[in-house]
C-alpha positions in Angstrom: 20.0 13.3 10.2 22.6 12.3 7.6 21.7 9.7 5.1 24.1 7.6 2.9 23.0 7.5 -0.7 21.6 4.0 -0.1 19.7 5.0 3.0 18.3 8.1 1.4 17.2 6.1 -1.6 15.6 3.4 0.6 13.7 6.1 2.5 12.3 7.6 -0.7 11.3 4.1 -2.0 9.5 3.4 1.2 7.6 6.6 0.8 6.8 5.8 -2.8 5.8 2.1 -2.3 4.2 2.4 1.1 0.7 3.5 2.1 -0.6 6.9 1.1 1.3 9.8 -0.5 3.4 11.4 2.3 5.3 13.4 -0.4 2.1 14.9 -1.8 3.4 18.4 -0.9 5.7 17.9 -3.9 2.7 17.6 -6.2 3.6 20.8 -8.1 7.0 19.2 -9.0 5.1 16.1 -10.1 3.0 18.2 -12.4 6.1 19.9 -13.8 7.8 16.5 -14.3 4.7 15.2 -16.2 4.5 18.4 -18.3 8.2 18.2 -19.3 8.0 14.4 -19.9 5.0 14.7 -22.2 6.6 17.6 -24.1 9.8 15.6 -24.6 7.7 12.5 -25.6 5.7 14.5 -28.2 8.9 16.2 -29.6 10.8 12.9 -29.9 7.8 11.2 -31.4 7.3 13.9 -34.0 11.1 14.0 -34.8 11.4 10.2 -35.2 12.6 8.9 -38.5 10.9 6.2 -40.6 10.4 2.8 -39.0 13.3 0.4 -39.3 13.6 -2.5 -41.7 13.6 -5.1 -38.9 11.3 -5.7 -35.9 12.2 -3.6 -32.9 11.2 -4.8 -29.4 11.5 -2.4 -26.5 11.6 -3.6 -22.9 11.1 -1.1 -20.1 9.1 0.1 -17.2 7.0 3.1 -16.1 8.3 2.9 -12.5 11.6 4.0 -11.1 13.9 1.2 -9.7 14.7 -2.4 -10.6 12.0 -4.6 -12.0 13.9 -7.4 -13.8 14.2 -6.0 -17.3 17.6 -7.4 -18.0 16.8 -11.0 -17.1 13.7 -10.7 -19.3 15.8 -9.2 -22.1 18.2 -12.2 -21.9 15.2 -14.6 -22.0 13.7 -12.9 -25.0 16.8 -13.0 -27.1 17.4 -16.6 -26.2 13.9 -17.5 -27.3 14.3 -15.5 -30.5 17.6 -17.2 -31.3 16.0 -20.6 -30.7 13.3 -19.7 -33.2 15.8 -18.9 -35.9 16.2 -15.1 -35.4 19.5 -13.2 -35.1 18.8 -10.8 -32.2 20.8 -7.8 -31.3 20.6 -6.0 -27.9 20.5 -2.2 -27.8 21.3 -0.5 -24.5 22.0 3.0 -23.1 24.9 1.6 -21.1 24.0 3.3 -17.9 26.9 3.6 -15.5 29.5 3.5 -18.3 31.2 6.2 -20.2 32.9 5.4 -23.5 35.1 7.6 -25.5 33.0 7.0 -28.7 29.6 5.8 -29.5 28.1 3.5 -30.8 30.1 0.9 -28.9 30.0 -2.8 -29.6 30.1 -4.8 -26.4 31.1 -8.4 -25.5 31.6 -10.3 -22.3 35.2 -9.0 -21.9 34.3 -5.3 -22.3 35.1 -2.9 -19.5 31.9 -2.1 -17.5 33.3 1.4 -16.8 33.0 2.1 -20.5 30.1 -0.1 -21.6 28.0 -0.2 -18.4 27.4 -3.2 -16.2 24.1 -4.5 -17.7 25.4 -4.6 -21.3 28.5 -6.5 -20.4 26.4 -9.0 -18.3 23.9 -9.5 -21.2 26.7 -10.0 -23.7 28.4 -12.6 -21.5 25.2 -14.4 -20.6 23.6 -14.5 -24.1 26.4 -14.4 -26.6 24.3 -12.0 -28.7 25.7 -8.8 -30.2 25.2 -5.8 -27.9 25.4 -2.2 -29.0 25.6 0.6 -26.5 24.7 4.2 -27.2 22.7 6.8 -25.2 21.0 7.5 -28.5 19.3 4.1 -29.1 18.3 5.1 -32.7 22.0 5.6 -33.5 22.8 2.2 -32.0 20.0 0.6 -34.1 21.4 2.2 -37.3 24.9 0.9 -36.4 23.6 -2.6 -35.8 21.8 -2.6 -39.2 24.8 -1.1 -41.1 27.1 -3.8 -39.6 24.4 -6.5 -40.4 24.7 -7.7 -36.8 21.2 -9.3 -36.8 17.6 -9.2 -38.0 15.7 -8.2 -34.9 16.6 -5.5 -32.3 15.8 -5.8 -28.6 16.2 -2.6 -26.6 16.9 -3.1 -22.9 15.3 -0.2 -20.9 14.0 2.0 -23.7 10.3 2.6 -23.1 10.7 6.3 -22.7 13.3 6.7 -25.5 10.8 7.7 -28.1 13.4 8.6 -30.8 13.7 4.9 -31.4 10.9 3.5 -33.6 9.4 0.4 -32.1 7.1 -2.4 -33.2 6.5 -4.1 -29.9 6.6 -2.8 -26.3 6.9 -4.8 -23.1 6.5 -3.1 -19.7 7.9 -4.9 -16.6 6.8 -4.6 -13.0 7.9 -6.0 -9.7 5.0 -7.9 -8.2 5.4 -6.7 -4.7 5.9 -3.1 -5.5 3.4 -2.8 -8.3 2.8 0.9 -9.2 3.5 2.0 -5.6 1.3 4.8 -4.5 0.3 5.5 -8.2 1.8 9.0 -8.3 4.4 10.5 -10.6 7.9 11.3 -9.6 8.7 12.8 -7.0 5.5 12.1 -5.2 5.5 8.5 -6.3 7.6 6.1 -8.5 5.9 6.6 -11.8 7.8 7.9 -14.8 4.6 8.0 -16.8 0.9 7.7 -15.9 -0.5 4.2 -15.7 -2.6 5.0 -18.8 0.7 4.6 -20.7 0.1 0.8 -20.4 -2.8 1.1 -22.7 -0.3 1.3 -25.6 2.1 -1.5 -24.7 1.8 -5.0 -26.1 2.7 -7.0 -23.1 2.9 -6.4 -19.3 5.3 -8.7 -17.4 5.0 -9.1 -13.6 8.3 -10.2 -12.1 7.6 -12.4 -9.1 4.3 -13.9 -10.3 3.9 -17.5 -11.4 4.1 -18.1 -15.1 0.5 -19.1 -16.0 -1.1 -20.6 -19.0 -3.5 -17.6 -19.3 -2.8 -13.9 -19.0 -3.5 -12.5 -15.6 -6.0 -9.9 -16.8 -5.5 -7.5 -13.9 -2.6 -6.4 -11.8 -2.1 -3.6 -9.2 -5.5 -2.1 -10.1 -5.2 -1.9 -13.8 -6.4 -4.2 -16.5 -4.6 -5.3 -19.7 -5.3 -8.1 -22.1 -1.7 -9.5 -22.0 -0.4 -9.5 -18.4 2.0 -12.4 -17.9 3.9 -13.7 -14.9 7.7 -14.1 -14.7 9.8 -16.0 -12.1 13.5 -15.6 -11.6 15.0 -19.0 -10.8 18.5 -19.2 -9.2 20.5 -21.7 -11.3 24.1 -21.7 -10.1 26.9 -20.1 -8.0 30.0 -19.0 -10.0 33.2 -18.1 -8.4 34.5 -14.7 -9.6 38.2 -15.8 -9.5 38.2 -19.4 -10.7 34.8 -19.6 -12.6 34.1 -22.7 -10.5 30.4 -23.5 -10.6 28.5 -24.8 -7.6 24.8 -25.7 -7.0 22.7 -23.1 -5.2 21.8 -25.7 -2.6 25.3 -25.1 -1.2 24.0 -21.9 0.3 21.7 -23.7 2.7 22.8 -23.0 6.3 25.7 -20.8 5.2 26.3 -17.2 6.3 26.7 -15.0 3.3 27.7 -11.3 2.9 25.1 -10.3 0.2 26.5 -7.5 -1.9 24.0 -5.7 -4.2 24.4 -2.5 -6.2 21.1 -2.9 -8.0 17.7 -1.1 -8.2 15.9 -3.4 -5.8 18.5 -5.1 -3.5 15.8 -6.5 -1.2 14.6 -8.9 -3.9 18.1 -10.3 -4.1 18.4 -10.6 -0.3 15.1 -12.4 -0.2 16.2 -14.8 -2.9 19.2 -15.8 -0.9 17.1 -16.3 2.2 14.8 -18.5 0.2 17.8 -20.7 -0.6 18.4 -21.2 3.1 21.3 -18.7 3.6 21.8 -16.5 6.6 22.1 -13.1 5.0 24.2 -10.2 6.1 23.1 -7.3 3.8 25.5 -4.9 2.1 23.4 -2.6 -0.2 24.9 0.0 -2.5 23.4 2.5 -4.9 22.3 1.1 -8.3 25.3 0.9 -10.8 27.7 1.4 -7.9 31.4 1.5 -8.9 32.8 -1.2 -6.6 36.1 -1.1 -4.9 38.1 -3.9 -3.2 37.1 -2.4 0.2 33.4 -3.1 -0.6 34.0 -6.9 -0.7 34.9 -7.8 2.8 33.8 -10.8 4.7 34.8 -12.4 8.0 35.8 -16.0 8.7 33.9 -18.6 6.6 31.4 -16.1 5.2 30.8 -16.2 1.5 30.4 -13.0 -0.5 27.5 -13.4 -2.9 26.4 -10.9 -5.5 24.4 -10.6 -8.7 25.8 -11.2 -12.1 25.3 -7.6 -12.9 27.6 -6.6 -10.0 30.0 -9.4 -10.7 31.2 -8.1 -14.0 32.5 -5.0 -12.2 34.3 -6.9 -9.5 36.2 -9.7 -11.2 39.5 -7.9 -11.4 39.8 -7.5 -7.6 37.4 -10.0 -6.1 38.7 -12.2 -3.3 38.6 -16.0 -3.5 35.4 -16.3 -1.5 33.3 -14.1 -3.9 30.6 -15.7 -5.8 28.0 -14.6 -8.4 24.4 -16.0 -8.1 23.1 -16.7 -11.6 19.3 -16.5 -12.2 17.2 -17.4 -15.2 13.9 -15.9 -16.2 11.0 -18.4 -16.4 7.8 -17.5 -18.5 5.0 -19.5 -19.8 4.9 -21.3 -23.1 1.8 -19.2 -23.9 3.7 -16.0 -23.6 6.6 -17.4 -25.7 4.2 -18.2 -28.5 2.3 -14.9 -28.3 5.6 -13.0 -28.3 7.1 -14.9 -31.2 3.9 -14.6 -33.2 3.9 -10.9 -32.7 7.5 -10.6 -33.9 6.7 -12.7 -36.9 3.7 -10.5 -37.7 5.8 -7.3 -37.4 8.4 -8.8 -39.8 5.7 -9.7 -42.3 4.2 -6.2 -42.1 7.6 -4.6 -42.7 8.3 -6.9 -45.7 4.9 -6.2 -47.2 
């Protein structure tokens, strides 16, 4: 049987996030993966340079696939800015290839060079964004250019060369830790015990609660907080016209998604009352005009992450669904307190 990349990826994820461990025969490869990962982690940790003169916040996950890291990163820098900080976002720039790094990114940068998520974050937050596969080099660049006084690294939990003061691990509520096994038997990049060393665990899809959840997917942590993604508007890719999300109710939409967890996007649209025709592509897909085809009165709707790659050739019926992370006030205060404490420790 032949699989498209999306179909093959979906099959693997079903095996990872379903019941049991049907890929257990690959256990020797999982053991090898863990051995290599731990070796690289120790080597990077031992080779790391002295801590940086500003607080460094790292957002990431220990599972493969999309969990909502970028919306959380946007929320964090927004709250930091509101509290008087000058945040800078660091990113690997996955899906892009620049001629030279580090690369400073804004909302008009080419996703083919900067990557889709950095361009989206720059456009949505207005914060400086620095892209470099070597996140430590990106940090040094941001500090040398005096771009800000707190660094937030989007998707850098396993990038141990970058010193960090605060770590946040993100999970999808429905997927959790899957079958609890390491790649390729399961979805884990690192063992669940890695969470013992992170400061906060965020569960995307859970209700923001006044108190930490305490337990999730079979593990306990003193600071597990819920996060909800709330759709806020539809924005036309050609005209920048904004419409309320309520306009989707009863409409047939061609849902286009080149993200790590497209089903979550499709469910969001269904929750808004749309009749969804699914068009899933691999994560960080390089879209072409032929990928954006709809019939009759259908609307094409995509994520903001995909939209930044499609503006140049999008048809007039193509819209981006904007979402906003929602977290509790308790988490906000705990997070900002931790950043302030890190800053005080650095100064002293």
